[in-house]
N, C-alpha and C positions, 0 to 999 in steps of 0.2 A: 142608294145603299148597295145595290148590286155592283155598281161601278167602283165604289170604294173598296168592297171586298176583293174585287178583281185586281185593283191596284195593289192592295196589301199582299195578295198572293204572288203577283209579279215581283214585288219588292223582296219578298221572302226568297223567291227563286234566285234572284240576282245575288242576294246576300250569300246563299248557299254556294252559288257558282264562284263568287269571289273568294269565299273561304276555301272551296275546293282547289282553286288555282293557287292560293297561298300555301296550302298543304303540299301541293305538287312541287312548288318552287322550293319550299323548305326541304322536302325529301330529296330533290335534285341537288340542292346545295350540300346536304349531308353526304349524299353519295359521292359527289365530286371531291369534297374534303377528305372522305375516307380513302378514295382512290389516290389522291395526291400524297396523303400520309403513307399509304402502302408503298407507293413508288419511291418516296424519299427513304423509307426504311429499307426497302430492297436494295436501292442504290448504295446506301450507307453500308449495309452488310456485305454487298459485293466488293466495295472498296476495301473493307476490313479484311475480307478473305483473300483477295488477290494482292494486297499490299506486300506481304512477304515475297511473293513471286516477282513483283515489280522491283523490289529492293535487290533481289538476287540477280535479276536481269541487268539492272543499272550498275550494280557493283561489279559484275563480270566484265563490263566495258570501262571500268574506272581504273586509272593508273594506281598501282599499289600504294604509292606514297600518299595519295589522297584518301585512301581508305583508312589511314591511321590518324587522320586529323581530328581535332576536338574543338568545338562541337562538330559532330558528323553532319554532312550535308546530303540531303536526299538527291539533289541534282548537282553533280560535280562540275567543275569548271572546264574539264576536258575529258575526252574519251579515247580509248585505245583498244586495239586487238591483241596487244602483247600478252594479256592474260591467257588467251586461248593458245597462242604460240608457245608460251612457257609451260602450259598444261601438257601439251603433247611432248615437250622436251623432258619434263620431269617424271612422267609415268607412262607406261604402255597402256594408254587408255583404250585403244582399240581392242587389245587382248582382254583387258579387264571388263570391257563392255560385253565381249563375247562370252567370257566366263559367267557374267551375270545373267545373260540370256539363257545359257545352258542350265545354270543352277535354278533360276526361277521357273524356266519353262519345264524342265524335267520334273521338278518337285510338284508343279501344278498338275501336270498330266498324270503322274503316278498317284499323287495324293487324291485327286478327284476320283480316279478310277477305284482305288482301294476304299476310299470313304464311301462311295456309292455302293460298292459291293457289300461292305459291312452293314451299311444302312439298310440295304435290301434284305439281308439275312435277319436283321433285328426287327424289321417292320412287317415283312410279308411271308416269312417262313416260320412255321410253328415248330418249336423244339423245346425240350425240357431245359430249364435254366436260362431261358432267354432274358427274363427280367433281371435275374441275378447278374448275368454278364453285362447287361446295359448299366446296371448300378455300379459295377466295378469300373467300367469305362468312364462313367461320369465322375466317379471318385478320383480317378487319376488326374482330372482337371484341377483338383485342389492342391496337387503337388507343385510347388514353385519350380519353374523351368530352370532357374539359376542353380537349384540344388542338384540338377542332373548334369550340369555342364562338365564337371570334372570327371565323374564316372564314365560318361559317354565318350569324352575325349580320350581317357585312358584305354577304353575298349577299342576305339577306332585306331588309336596309335599302335596298340598291340597287333592290329591287323594290317599295319603299314598303309593306312588310308589317309594319313595327314598329307596335306598339299595335293589332294586328288579330288576329282569331281565327285566320286562316290563317297568320299569322306564327308562332304557337306550336304550331299543329297540324301543318303540312306536314312539318317535320323528323322528326316522330314517326309518319309514316304506315306505316312498316314497322320491324320489329325482328328482328335476326338471331337473338337468343335464342329468340324465338317460332317463327321458321322452323325452327330446328334441333329444338326440342322437338316440334313438330307433325310434322316429317319422320320422326322416330324412331317416332312413334305410327302414322303412315300406313303405314310399312314393315311393321308387324306385321299389318295387315289383309290377309285372303286376296285374292290376285290374281284368284281365280275370280269374285269379285263384279264386277270391271271387265270381265273377258272375257264374262261373261253379259250385261252391259249393252251391250257392243259388238255382240254377236250380235243383240241386239234393235234395233240401229241408233242407240244413244245416242252422242253425241259426247263429247269429253273434258270440256268444261265442264259438261255435264249429268251426267256420271259424278261429277265433283267435287261438284256441288251436291246431287244426289239420292242418291248412293251413299256417297261417302267422308265428307262432312261429317256426315250423320246418324249414322254409325257411330263418329264421333270426338267426340261431344258432350262427354264428360268431359274430354278433353284441351283442346278448344276453350274450355270453361268455365274451366279452370285458367289458360290463357294470358290469357283476357279479364279474369279477376279480378286477376291480377298486374299486367296492363297498367293497369287502372282504378285500383288502389290506388297504383301507382307514379306515375302522372300526377296523381292527386288530391293526393298529398302532395308532389309536386315543388315545389321552391322556386326553385332557381337559374335554370332556363330561363325561367319566366314573369317572374321578377324582372328578368332582362336584357332581355327583349323588350317589357316594358310599362313605361311611365313615368307614366301617368295613373291615379288611383285607380279610375276607372270601367272601366278595361280590365284591371286586375289580377285575379289569382285570389285565393282566400281566404288561401292560405299567403303569397303575396307581400304582400298587404294587412296581414296580421298582422306580418310582418317589418318593414314600414315603420312600423307602430304602435309598435314597441319603442323607447322613448326619444325618439319623435318629438315635438318641441316642448317637451320637458321633460327635466331632468337625472335625474328619477326614473322608472324603468321601471314602468309600471302593470301589475304582474304579474297582479292580479285581472282586469283587462280582457283581457289577452292570454290568460289561461287560459279566460275565458268564450268568447272567439273560437275558441280551439283545441278546446274542447268542442263548440261548434256545428259546427265543421269536421269533427270525428271522428264525429259522430252518424250522418250518412248512410252512412258505411262500416260502422259497427257494425250498423245496421239491415239493410243489404244482406247482410252476412255472416251475420247471425242467420237470415235466410230461406234462404240457399243453403249453409249450412255443411255439411250432409250431402252434397250433391252435390259440393261443393268438395273435401271430404276424400276422398270416393270417387274423384274425378278425379285427385287427387294420388297416391293409392295405385295406381290403374290405370296412370297414366303412369309411375310408378316401376317397376311390375312389367314393363311393356312394355319 
C-alpha cells in the first residue's frame, strides 16, 4: 500500500515537472515570436523612414533623362556625377550654404538666449501681471504666421533690410513656443537653488546664467535643435526676404533652381542639392542624438 502511494506521488511529481517544462517551452516560444515580430516591425519602419533618403541619394546620381522616365525605376541603369557638377555651375551653393549656417546659427543662438531669459522671468521672478503676460504670449501663438508675412516684410523693407542677414534673422530672435517649453522646465527646478544664490549675493542675471541655465541643459538643447532644424529647412521666409542668388539660403536657392530656365525640372540636380543641404543636419544629429533624446524625455517628464 505504502509502495503504491509512493509510486503515485512520484508519478504526480513527474507530471507536474512535464507540465512545467511545457509551460516554459510555450513561454519561450511566445517570447521568441514576439521578438521576431518586433524586429520585423522595426526593420519595416526603418525601411519606410529611410526610403525617401535612399531615393534622394540614388536620384542625385541618376542621369537627368532617366529621372523623367515612366514608370520610374528605383535602381537606374546608369549612374553619373554630372548632377553635382551641374549644381555647382547653376548656383553659388557654397555661398548659400554659408548664408544658411549664419541664418540658422544666429537665430538659434539669439532665440535660445532670449527664450530662456523670458522663461526665467515668467517662471522664477515674482512680479505683478506675470500670469496676464504669459496669457498674452500664449495667445499670440493663435495668430497664423502667414497673416504676419506682409506686414513684417513691409516693416523690414522700410528699414532697408531686404537681402540682408538681419532681415531674415531679426523676426526670429524669439519664439513663444521655446519660451513656454523652457518656462515649464524652469518651474520644476527647486527654488532653494535661487534662494541659496541670493543669500550669497548673486543677482537675478547671475542666477539665470550660473544656476538655472546649467541645470536646464537638456531642455535648452531640445529647444536649440528644434530651432536650428526649423530655420535650416525654412523655405518661405528666406524666399520672400531675398531676391539675389548670393543672399539666398540653400533651400531658397534650390526652390529657384526647380524649372528655372528650362521646361524640364532637373530632378537629379535638385536631389543633389537637397542631399548636400541635409548632410550637416544629419551629422549634427548623429553626434548629439543621445543628449537630444534624453532632453526630449526629460522635458516630457517635467
